[in-house]
PyMOL Python script that loads the backbone (N, CA, C, O; Angstrom):
from pymol import cmd

cmd.read_pdbstr("""\
ATOM      1  N   MET A   1      31.362 -19.950   1.353  1.00  0.00           N
ATOM      2  CA  MET A   1      31.137 -18.575   1.736  1.00  0.00           C
ATOM      3  C   MET A   1      30.159 -17.886   0.773  1.00  0.00           C
ATOM      4  O   MET A   1      29.261 -17.163   1.205  1.00  0.00           O
ATOM      5  N   PHE A   2      30.341 -18.117  -0.533  1.00  0.00           N
ATOM      6  CA  PHE A   2      29.452 -17.492  -1.508  1.00  0.00           C
ATOM      7  C   PHE A   2      28.049 -18.085  -1.448  1.00  0.00           C
ATOM      8  O   PHE A   2      27.072 -17.401  -1.756  1.00  0.00           O
ATOM      9  N   GLU A   3      27.944 -19.346  -1.055  1.00  0.00           N
ATOM     10  CA  GLU A   3      26.632 -19.960  -0.932  1.00  0.00           C
ATOM     11  C   GLU A   3      25.839 -19.326   0.209  1.00  0.00           C
ATOM     12  O   GLU A   3      24.635 -19.097   0.095  1.00  0.00           O
ATOM     13  N   LYS A   4      26.536 -19.050   1.310  1.00  0.00           N
ATOM     14  CA  LYS A   4      25.877 -18.418   2.450  1.00  0.00           C
ATOM     15  C   LYS A   4      25.441 -16.997   2.104  1.00  0.00           C
ATOM     16  O   LYS A   4      24.350 -16.571   2.483  1.00  0.00           O
ATOM     17  N   LEU A   5      26.288 -16.267   1.389  1.00  0.00           N
ATOM     18  CA  LEU A   5      25.946 -14.911   0.963  1.00  0.00           C
ATOM     19  C   LEU A   5      24.766 -14.931   0.002  1.00  0.00           C
ATOM     20  O   LEU A   5      23.873 -14.089   0.097  1.00  0.00           O
ATOM     21  N   ALA A   6      24.758 -15.882  -0.918  1.00  0.00           N
ATOM     22  CA  ALA A   6      23.645 -15.997  -1.864  1.00  0.00           C
ATOM     23  C   ALA A   6      22.350 -16.339  -1.145  1.00  0.00           C
ATOM     24  O   ALA A   6      21.284 -15.855  -1.526  1.00  0.00           O
ATOM     25  N   THR A   7      22.428 -17.164  -0.113  1.00  0.00           N
ATOM     26  CA  THR A   7      21.240 -17.515   0.665  1.00  0.00           C
ATOM     27  C   THR A   7      20.701 -16.301   1.407  1.00  0.00           C
ATOM     28  O   THR A   7      19.489 -16.090   1.448  1.00  0.00           O
ATOM     29  N   VAL A   8      21.578 -15.507   1.988  1.00  0.00           N
ATOM     30  CA  VAL A   8      21.155 -14.305   2.709  1.00  0.00           C
ATOM     31  C   VAL A   8      20.527 -13.298   1.751  1.00  0.00           C
ATOM     32  O   VAL A   8      19.474 -12.733   2.045  1.00  0.00           O
ATOM     33  N   ILE A   9      21.167 -13.074   0.611  1.00  0.00           N
ATOM     34  CA  ILE A   9      20.632 -12.124  -0.366  1.00  0.00           C
ATOM     35  C   ILE A   9      19.303 -12.629  -0.922  1.00  0.00           C
ATOM     36  O   ILE A   9      18.375 -11.844  -1.120  1.00  0.00           O
ATOM     37  N   GLY A  10      19.208 -13.920  -1.170  1.00  0.00           N
ATOM     38  CA  GLY A  10      17.947 -14.495  -1.641  1.00  0.00           C
ATOM     39  C   GLY A  10      16.833 -14.339  -0.625  1.00  0.00           C
ATOM     40  O   GLY A  10      15.689 -14.072  -0.992  1.00  0.00           O
ATOM     41  N   GLY A  11      17.157 -14.502   0.647  1.00  0.00           N
ATOM     42  CA  GLY A  11      16.167 -14.310   1.701  1.00  0.00           C
ATOM     43  C   GLY A  11      15.689 -12.876   1.789  1.00  0.00           C
ATOM     44  O   GLY A  11      14.500 -12.618   1.977  1.00  0.00           O
ATOM     45  N   ILE A  12      16.617 -11.947   1.654  1.00  0.00           N
ATOM     46  CA  ILE A  12      16.249 -10.528   1.692  1.00  0.00           C
ATOM     47  C   ILE A  12      15.355 -10.170   0.514  1.00  0.00           C
ATOM     48  O   ILE A  12      14.364  -9.458   0.677  1.00  0.00           O
ATOM     49  N   VAL A  13      15.700 -10.659  -0.666  1.00  0.00           N
ATOM     50  CA  VAL A  13      14.879 -10.393  -1.852  1.00  0.00           C
ATOM     51  C   VAL A  13      13.495 -11.002  -1.696  1.00  0.00           C
ATOM     52  O   VAL A  13      12.501 -10.386  -2.081  1.00  0.00           O
ATOM     53  N   LEU A  14      13.418 -12.205  -1.135  1.00  0.00           N
ATOM     54  CA  LEU A  14      12.127 -12.856  -0.913  1.00  0.00           C
ATOM     55  C   LEU A  14      11.271 -12.072   0.069  1.00  0.00           C
ATOM     56  O   LEU A  14      10.064 -11.942  -0.131  1.00  0.00           O
ATOM     57  N   ILE A  15      11.873 -11.553   1.114  1.00  0.00           N
ATOM     58  CA  ILE A  15      11.136 -10.753   2.097  1.00  0.00           C
ATOM     59  C   ILE A  15      10.616  -9.465   1.455  1.00  0.00           C
ATOM     60  O   ILE A  15       9.473  -9.074   1.692  1.00  0.00           O
ATOM     61  N   ILE A  16      11.441  -8.809   0.649  1.00  0.00           N
ATOM     62  CA  ILE A  16      11.015  -7.577  -0.023  1.00  0.00           C
ATOM     63  C   ILE A  16       9.867  -7.858  -0.979  1.00  0.00           C
ATOM     64  O   ILE A  16       8.910  -7.086  -1.036  1.00  0.00           O
ATOM     65  N   LEU A  17       9.946  -8.948  -1.729  1.00  0.00           N
ATOM     66  CA  LEU A  17       8.862  -9.305  -2.650  1.00  0.00           C
ATOM     67  C   LEU A  17       7.579  -9.658  -1.900  1.00  0.00           C
ATOM     68  O   LEU A  17       6.483  -9.334  -2.358  1.00  0.00           O
ATOM     69  N   ALA A  18       7.710 -10.318  -0.759  1.00  0.00           N
ATOM     70  CA  ALA A  18       6.525 -10.651   0.032  1.00  0.00           C
ATOM     71  C   ALA A  18       5.861  -9.393   0.578  1.00  0.00           C
ATOM     72  O   ALA A  18       4.635  -9.287   0.570  1.00  0.00           O
ATOM     73  N   ILE A  19       6.650  -8.453   1.046  1.00  0.00           N
ATOM     74  CA  ILE A  19       6.088  -7.190   1.548  1.00  0.00           C
ATOM     75  C   ILE A  19       5.401  -6.423   0.421  1.00  0.00           C
ATOM     76  O   ILE A  19       4.321  -5.866   0.617  1.00  0.00           O
ATOM     77  N   ALA A  20       6.020  -6.393  -0.752  1.00  0.00           N
ATOM     78  CA  ALA A  20       5.413  -5.711  -1.897  1.00  0.00           C
ATOM     79  C   ALA A  20       4.109  -6.383  -2.309  1.00  0.00           C
ATOM     80  O   ALA A  20       3.135  -5.704  -2.632  1.00  0.00           O
ATOM     81  N   GLY A  21       4.085  -7.703  -2.298  1.00  0.00           N
ATOM     82  CA  GLY A  21       2.860  -8.429  -2.654  1.00  0.00           C
ATOM     83  C   GLY A  21       1.733  -8.176  -1.676  1.00  0.00           C
ATOM     84  O   GLY A  21       0.594  -7.950  -2.085  1.00  0.00           O
ATOM     85  N   VAL A  22       2.036  -8.213  -0.387  1.00  0.00           N
ATOM     86  CA  VAL A  22       1.013  -7.954   0.625  1.00  0.00           C
ATOM     87  C   VAL A  22       0.516  -6.513   0.519  1.00  0.00           C
ATOM     88  O   VAL A  22      -0.675  -6.261   0.701  1.00  0.00           O
ATOM     89  N   SER A  23       1.399  -5.574   0.229  1.00  0.00           N
ATOM     90  CA  SER A  23       0.993  -4.176   0.087  1.00  0.00           C
ATOM     91  C   SER A  23       0.038  -3.988  -1.080  1.00  0.00           C
ATOM     92  O   SER A  23      -0.944  -3.253  -0.974  1.00  0.00           O
ATOM     93  N   ILE A  24       0.324  -4.647  -2.183  1.00  0.00           N
ATOM     94  CA  ILE A  24      -0.550  -4.524  -3.350  1.00  0.00           C
ATOM     95  C   ILE A  24      -1.905  -5.168  -3.075  1.00  0.00           C
ATOM     96  O   ILE A  24      -2.938  -4.627  -3.469  1.00  0.00           O
ATOM     97  N   VAL A  25      -1.908  -6.313  -2.405  1.00  0.00           N
ATOM     98  CA  VAL A  25      -3.174  -6.968  -2.062  1.00  0.00           C
ATOM     99  C   VAL A  25      -3.986  -6.091  -1.114  1.00  0.00           C
ATOM    100  O   VAL A  25      -5.209  -6.017  -1.231  1.00  0.00           O
ATOM    101  N   MET A  26      -3.316  -5.432  -0.182  1.00  0.00           N
ATOM    102  CA  MET A  26      -4.028  -4.571   0.757  1.00  0.00           C
ATOM    103  C   MET A  26      -4.515  -3.276   0.110  1.00  0.00           C
ATOM    104  O   MET A  26      -5.386  -2.608   0.667  1.00  0.00           O
ATOM    105  N   ALA A  27      -3.979  -2.910  -1.040  1.00  0.00           N
ATOM    106  CA  ALA A  27      -4.412  -1.695  -1.726  1.00  0.00           C
ATOM    107  C   ALA A  27      -5.689  -1.918  -2.538  1.00  0.00           C
ATOM    108  O   ALA A  27      -6.364  -0.952  -2.893  1.00  0.00           O
ATOM    109  N   TYR A  28      -6.031  -3.169  -2.837  1.00  0.00           N
ATOM    110  CA  TYR A  28      -7.230  -3.431  -3.625  1.00  0.00           C
ATOM    111  C   TYR A  28      -8.521  -2.950  -2.954  1.00  0.00           C
ATOM    112  O   TYR A  28      -9.367  -2.388  -3.649  1.00  0.00           O
ATOM    113  N   PRO A  29      -8.724  -3.140  -1.634  1.00  0.00           N
ATOM    114  CA  PRO A  29      -9.942  -2.566  -1.036  1.00  0.00           C
ATOM    115  C   PRO A  29      -9.997  -1.042  -1.127  1.00  0.00           C
ATOM    116  O   PRO A  29     -11.075  -0.469  -1.291  1.00  0.00           O
ATOM    117  N   VAL A  30      -8.860  -0.392  -1.023  1.00  0.00           N
ATOM    118  CA  VAL A  30      -8.821   1.069  -1.161  1.00  0.00           C
ATOM    119  C   VAL A  30      -9.217   1.461  -2.570  1.00  0.00           C
ATOM    120  O   VAL A  30     -10.001   2.390  -2.764  1.00  0.00           O
ATOM    121  N   LYS A  31      -8.682   0.760  -3.549  1.00  0.00           N
ATOM    122  CA  LYS A  31      -9.031   1.026  -4.948  1.00  0.00           C
ATOM    123  C   LYS A  31     -10.518   0.812  -5.172  1.00  0.00           C
ATOM    124  O   LYS A  31     -11.173   1.631  -5.818  1.00  0.00           O
ATOM    125  N   TRP A  32     -11.056  -0.279  -4.645  1.00  0.00           N
ATOM    126  CA  TRP A  32     -12.465  -0.571  -4.830  1.00  0.00           C
ATOM    127  C   TRP A  32     -13.330   0.501  -4.180  1.00  0.00           C
ATOM    128  O   TRP A  32     -14.303   0.964  -4.776  1.00  0.00           O
ATOM    129  N   LEU A  33     -12.978   0.899  -2.955  1.00  0.00           N
ATOM    130  CA  LEU A  33     -13.768   1.918  -2.267  1.00  0.00           C
ATOM    131  C   LEU A  33     -13.752   3.247  -3.009  1.00  0.00           C
ATOM    132  O   LEU A  33     -14.794   3.881  -3.175  1.00  0.00           O
ATOM    133  N   VAL A  34     -12.586   3.663  -3.451  1.00  0.00           N
ATOM    134  CA  VAL A  34     -12.497   4.954  -4.136  1.00  0.00           C
ATOM    135  C   VAL A  34     -13.221   4.900  -5.478  1.00  0.00           C
ATOM    136  O   VAL A  34     -13.931   5.841  -5.831  1.00  0.00           O
ATOM    137  N   ASN A  35     -13.054   3.820  -6.225  1.00  0.00           N
ATOM    138  CA  ASN A  35     -13.654   3.748  -7.556  1.00  0.00           C
ATOM    139  C   ASN A  35     -15.160   3.558  -7.520  1.00  0.00           C
ATOM    140  O   ASN A  35     -15.859   4.084  -8.386  1.00  0.00           O
ATOM    141  N   TYR A  36     -15.685   2.823  -6.546  1.00  0.00           N
ATOM    142  CA  TYR A  36     -17.103   2.492  -6.565  1.00  0.00           C
ATOM    143  C   TYR A  36     -17.923   3.219  -5.520  1.00  0.00           C
ATOM    144  O   TYR A  36     -19.149   3.252  -5.622  1.00  0.00           O
ATOM    145  N   LEU A  37     -17.291   3.796  -4.531  1.00  0.00           N
ATOM    146  CA  LEU A  37     -18.036   4.543  -3.530  1.00  0.00           C
ATOM    147  C   LEU A  37     -18.245   5.985  -3.968  1.00  0.00           C
ATOM    148  O   LEU A  37     -19.333   6.543  -3.820  1.00  0.00           O
ATOM    149  N   PHE A  38     -17.188   6.579  -4.510  1.00  0.00           N
ATOM    150  CA  PHE A  38     -17.297   7.942  -4.997  1.00  0.00           C
ATOM    151  C   PHE A  38     -17.722   7.936  -6.454  1.00  0.00           C
ATOM    152  O   PHE A  38     -17.356   7.039  -7.212  1.00  0.00           O
ATOM    153  N   THR A  39     -18.479   8.920  -6.834  1.00  0.00           N
ATOM    154  CA  THR A  39     -18.890   9.021  -8.228  1.00  0.00           C
ATOM    155  C   THR A  39     -17.722   9.539  -9.063  1.00  0.00           C
ATOM    156  O   THR A  39     -16.820  10.183  -8.527  1.00  0.00           O
ATOM    157  N   PRO A  40     -17.727   9.267 -10.370  1.00  0.00           N
ATOM    158  CA  PRO A  40     -16.625   9.779 -11.205  1.00  0.00           C
ATOM    159  C   PRO A  40     -16.502  11.302 -11.177  1.00  0.00           C
ATOM    160  O   PRO A  40     -15.406  11.834 -11.350  1.00  0.00           O
ATOM    161  N   GLY A  41     -17.602  12.003 -10.963  1.00  0.00           N
ATOM    162  CA  GLY A  41     -17.529  13.461 -10.878  1.00  0.00           C
ATOM    163  C   GLY A  41     -16.742  13.931  -9.675  1.00  0.00           C
ATOM    164  O   GLY A  41     -15.990  14.902  -9.763  1.00  0.00           O
ATOM    165  N   VAL A  42     -16.906  13.251  -8.545  1.00  0.00           N
ATOM    166  CA  VAL A  42     -16.164  13.600  -7.346  1.00  0.00           C
ATOM    167  C   VAL A  42     -14.683  13.280  -7.532  1.00  0.00           C
ATOM    168  O   VAL A  42     -13.818  14.064  -7.142  1.00  0.00           O
ATOM    169  N   LEU A  43     -14.398  12.120  -8.132  1.00  0.00           N
ATOM    170  CA  LEU A  43     -13.000  11.764  -8.377  1.00  0.00           C
ATOM    171  C   LEU A  43     -12.330  12.776  -9.293  1.00  0.00           C
ATOM    172  O   LEU A  43     -11.174  13.144  -9.085  1.00  0.00           O
ATOM    173  N   MET A  44     -13.067  13.224 -10.311  1.00  0.00           N
ATOM    174  CA  MET A  44     -12.486  14.187 -11.243  1.00  0.00           C
ATOM    175  C   MET A  44     -12.269  15.530 -10.554  1.00  0.00           C
ATOM    176  O   MET A  44     -11.267  16.198 -10.810  1.00  0.00           O
ATOM    177  N   ALA A  45     -13.179  15.928  -9.698  1.00  0.00           N
ATOM    178  CA  ALA A  45     -13.047  17.220  -9.026  1.00  0.00           C
ATOM    179  C   ALA A  45     -11.933  17.206  -7.980  1.00  0.00           C
ATOM    180  O   ALA A  45     -11.192  18.182  -7.860  1.00  0.00           O
ATOM    181  N   VAL A  46     -11.805  16.117  -7.222  1.00  0.00           N
ATOM    182  CA  VAL A  46     -10.850  16.080  -6.128  1.00  0.00           C
ATOM    183  C   VAL A  46      -9.456  15.681  -6.601  1.00  0.00           C
ATOM    184  O   VAL A  46      -8.471  16.352  -6.292  1.00  0.00           O
ATOM    185  N   PHE A  47      -9.381  14.569  -7.365  1.00  0.00           N
ATOM    186  CA  PHE A  47      -8.093  14.016  -7.745  1.00  0.00           C
ATOM    187  C   PHE A  47      -7.698  14.282  -9.187  1.00  0.00           C
ATOM    188  O   PHE A  47      -6.531  14.115  -9.544  1.00  0.00           O
ATOM    189  N   GLY A  48      -8.636  14.691 -10.019  1.00  0.00           N
ATOM    190  CA  GLY A  48      -8.329  14.933 -11.429  1.00  0.00           C
ATOM    191  C   GLY A  48      -8.278  13.674 -12.268  1.00  0.00           C
ATOM    192  O   GLY A  48      -7.730  13.697 -13.370  1.00  0.00           O
ATOM    193  N   VAL A  49      -8.837  12.569 -11.776  1.00  0.00           N
ATOM    194  CA  VAL A  49      -8.854  11.308 -12.518  1.00  0.00           C
ATOM    195  C   VAL A  49     -10.264  10.740 -12.492  1.00  0.00           C
ATOM    196  O   VAL A  49     -11.075  11.101 -11.639  1.00  0.00           O
ATOM    197  N   THR A  50     -10.548   9.847 -13.434  1.00  0.00           N
ATOM    198  CA  THR A  50     -11.861   9.205 -13.444  1.00  0.00           C
ATOM    199  C   THR A  50     -11.832   7.846 -12.751  1.00  0.00           C
ATOM    200  O   THR A  50     -12.838   7.440 -12.170  1.00  0.00           O
ATOM    201  N   LYS A  51     -10.715   7.139 -12.797  1.00  0.00           N
ATOM    202  CA  LYS A  51     -10.566   5.851 -12.115  1.00  0.00           C
ATOM    203  C   LYS A  51      -9.248   5.832 -11.359  1.00  0.00           C
ATOM    204  O   LYS A  51      -8.242   6.365 -11.829  1.00  0.00           O
ATOM    205  N   PHE A  52      -9.261   5.218 -10.190  1.00  0.00           N
ATOM    206  CA  PHE A  52      -8.047   5.059  -9.385  1.00  0.00           C
ATOM    207  C   PHE A  52      -7.322   3.807  -9.834  1.00  0.00           C
ATOM    208  O   PHE A  52      -7.947   2.759  -9.997  1.00  0.00           O
ATOM    209  N   SER A  53      -6.019   3.894 -10.037  1.00  0.00           N
ATOM    210  CA  SER A  53      -5.229   2.709 -10.341  1.00  0.00           C
ATOM    211  C   SER A  53      -4.779   2.066  -9.033  1.00  0.00           C
ATOM    212  O   SER A  53      -4.940   2.647  -7.959  1.00  0.00           O
ATOM    213  N   ILE A  54      -4.221   0.878  -9.130  1.00  0.00           N
ATOM    214  CA  ILE A  54      -3.757   0.187  -7.936  1.00  0.00           C
ATOM    215  C   ILE A  54      -2.592   0.937  -7.296  1.00  0.00           C
ATOM    216  O   ILE A  54      -2.431   0.908  -6.076  1.00  0.00           O
ATOM    217  N   TRP A  55      -1.782   1.606  -8.111  1.00  0.00           N
ATOM    218  CA  TRP A  55      -0.632   2.339  -7.577  1.00  0.00           C
ATOM    219  C   TRP A  55      -1.080   3.577  -6.816  1.00  0.00           C
ATOM    220  O   TRP A  55      -0.500   3.907  -5.782  1.00  0.00           O
ATOM    221  N   ARG A  56      -2.110   4.274  -7.313  1.00  0.00           N
ATOM    222  CA  ARG A  56      -2.652   5.425  -6.572  1.00  0.00           C
ATOM    223  C   ARG A  56      -3.280   4.981  -5.266  1.00  0.00           C
ATOM    224  O   ARG A  56      -3.149   5.653  -4.242  1.00  0.00           O
ATOM    225  N   ALA A  57      -3.963   3.844  -5.305  1.00  0.00           N
ATOM    226  CA  ALA A  57      -4.575   3.321  -4.082  1.00  0.00           C
ATOM    227  C   ALA A  57      -3.501   2.920  -3.072  1.00  0.00           C
ATOM    228  O   ALA A  57      -3.674   3.116  -1.869  1.00  0.00           O
ATOM    229  N   LEU A  58      -2.401   2.363  -3.555  1.00  0.00           N
ATOM    230  CA  LEU A  58      -1.304   1.992  -2.665  1.00  0.00           C
ATOM    231  C   LEU A  58      -0.714   3.231  -2.004  1.00  0.00           C
ATOM    232  O   LEU A  58      -0.489   3.238  -0.794  1.00  0.00           O
ATOM    233  N   TRP A  59      -0.464   4.268  -2.774  1.00  0.00           N
ATOM    234  CA  TRP A  59       0.107   5.485  -2.196  1.00  0.00           C
ATOM    235  C   TRP A  59      -0.880   6.192  -1.280  1.00  0.00           C
ATOM    236  O   TRP A  59      -0.478   6.806  -0.292  1.00  0.00           O
ATOM    237  N   LEU A  60      -2.185   6.109  -1.603  1.00  0.00           N
ATOM    238  CA  LEU A  60      -3.179   6.701  -0.718  1.00  0.00           C
ATOM    239  C   LEU A  60      -3.233   5.964   0.610  1.00  0.00           C
ATOM    240  O   LEU A  60      -3.356   6.596   1.660  1.00  0.00           O
ATOM    241  N   SER A  61      -3.142   4.639   0.584  1.00  0.00           N
ATOM    242  CA  SER A  61      -3.159   3.884   1.838  1.00  0.00           C
ATOM    243  C   SER A  61      -1.884   4.120   2.647  1.00  0.00           C
ATOM    244  O   SER A  61      -1.937   4.169   3.876  1.00  0.00           O
ATOM    245  N   VAL A  62      -0.745   4.267   1.980  1.00  0.00           N
ATOM    246  CA  VAL A  62       0.500   4.590   2.687  1.00  0.00           C
ATOM    247  C   VAL A  62       0.401   5.975   3.322  1.00  0.00           C
ATOM    248  O   VAL A  62       0.799   6.164   4.471  1.00  0.00           O
ATOM    249  N   LEU A  63      -0.124   6.933   2.583  1.00  0.00           N
ATOM    250  CA  LEU A  63      -0.275   8.289   3.106  1.00  0.00           C
ATOM    251  C   LEU A  63      -1.221   8.315   4.299  1.00  0.00           C
ATOM    252  O   LEU A  63      -0.935   8.973   5.300  1.00  0.00           O
ATOM    253  N   CYS A  64      -2.348   7.607   4.206  1.00  0.00           N
ATOM    254  CA  CYS A  64      -3.284   7.569   5.329  1.00  0.00           C
ATOM    255  C   CYS A  64      -2.669   6.859   6.529  1.00  0.00           C
ATOM    256  O   CYS A  64      -2.915   7.242   7.672  1.00  0.00           O
ATOM    257  N   GLY A  65      -1.874   5.829   6.274  1.00  0.00           N
ATOM    258  CA  GLY A  65      -1.200   5.146   7.367  1.00  0.00           C
ATOM    259  C   GLY A  65      -0.219   6.059   8.081  1.00  0.00           C
ATOM    260  O   GLY A  65      -0.099   6.008   9.305  1.00  0.00           O
ATOM    261  N   LEU A  66       0.483   6.891   7.327  1.00  0.00           N
ATOM    262  CA  LEU A  66       1.421   7.823   7.940  1.00  0.00           C
ATOM    263  C   LEU A  66       0.711   8.941   8.682  1.00  0.00           C
ATOM    264  O   LEU A  66       1.162   9.359   9.748  1.00  0.00           O
ATOM    265  N   LEU A  67      -0.396   9.431   8.132  1.00  0.00           N
ATOM    266  CA  LEU A  67      -1.076  10.567   8.744  1.00  0.00           C
ATOM    267  C   LEU A  67      -1.900  10.178   9.968  1.00  0.00           C
ATOM    268  O   LEU A  67      -1.971  10.939  10.933  1.00  0.00           O
ATOM    269  N   PHE A  68      -2.515   9.013   9.937  1.00  0.00           N
ATOM    270  CA  PHE A  68      -3.479   8.657  10.973  1.00  0.00           C
ATOM    271  C   PHE A  68      -3.004   7.527  11.885  1.00  0.00           C
ATOM    272  O   PHE A  68      -3.812   6.935  12.601  1.00  0.00           O
ATOM    273  N   LYS A  69      -1.717   7.222  11.871  1.00  0.00           N
ATOM    274  CA  LYS A  69      -1.202   6.159  12.721  1.00  0.00           C
ATOM    275  C   LYS A  69      -1.224   6.625  14.178  1.00  0.00           C
ATOM    276  O   LYS A  69      -0.827   7.745  14.498  1.00  0.00           O
ATOM    277  N   SER A  70      -1.692   5.745  15.039  1.00  0.00           N
ATOM    278  CA  SER A  70      -1.739   6.053  16.451  1.00  0.00           C
ATOM    279  C   SER A  70      -0.405   5.748  17.100  1.00  0.00           C
ATOM    280  O   SER A  70       0.159   4.673  16.898  1.00  0.00           O
ATOM    281  N   THR A  71       0.092   6.674  17.865  1.00  0.00           N
ATOM    282  CA  THR A  71       1.360   6.461  18.562  1.00  0.00           C
ATOM    283  C   THR A  71       1.161   6.393  20.063  1.00  0.00           C
ATOM    284  O   THR A  71       2.125   6.479  20.824  1.00  0.00           O
ATOM    285  N   VAL A  72      -0.082   6.240  20.497  1.00  0.00           N
ATOM    286  CA  VAL A  72      -0.382   6.176  21.919  1.00  0.00           C
ATOM    287  C   VAL A  72      -0.106   4.756  22.393  1.00  0.00           C
ATOM    288  O   VAL A  72      -0.564   3.786  21.788  1.00  0.00           O
ATOM    289  N   SER A  73       0.638   4.647  23.470  1.00  0.00           N
ATOM    290  CA  SER A  73       0.886   3.340  24.068  1.00  0.00           C
ATOM    291  C   SER A  73       0.566   3.394  25.550  1.00  0.00           C
ATOM    292  O   SER A  73       0.835   4.385  26.229  1.00  0.00           O
ATOM    293  N   SER A  74      -0.001   2.326  26.027  1.00  0.00           N
ATOM    294  CA  SER A  74      -0.317   2.287  27.453  1.00  0.00           C
ATOM    295  C   SER A  74       0.534   1.229  28.114  1.00  0.00           C
ATOM    296  O   SER A  74       0.639   0.104  27.626  1.00  0.00           O
ATOM    297  N   SER A  75       1.133   1.590  29.213  1.00  0.00           N
ATOM    298  CA  SER A  75       1.944   0.637  29.961  1.00  0.00           C
ATOM    299  C   SER A  75       1.328   0.470  31.352  1.00  0.00           C
ATOM    300  O   SER A  75       0.977   1.444  32.018  1.00  0.00           O
ATOM    301  N   LYS A  76       1.211  -0.761  31.756  1.00  0.00           N
ATOM    302  CA  LYS A  76       0.583  -1.021  33.061  1.00  0.00           C
ATOM    303  C   LYS A  76       1.605  -1.503  34.039  1.00  0.00           C
ATOM    304  O   LYS A  76       1.275  -1.776  35.193  1.00  0.00           O
TER     305      LYS A  76
END
""", "prot")
cmd.dss("prot")
cmd.show_as("cartoon", "prot")
cmd.util.cbc("prot")
cmd.orient("prot")
């Protein structure tokens, strides 16, 4: 019984770690775009920072996903 519970908990932890890893990998293009597309003066004026960290890029991508997600569905 404890082996089955440990397997289930291990699977859940593995899934959470995989989602976190994919999220961090997907935040790197956002970080690159913000850091190298905008000049440091714009970053300082808008966000108050000179360089975006990976965590800021992750939260920015999550925020944009929540704000701009399409909920339109078509059924035929």
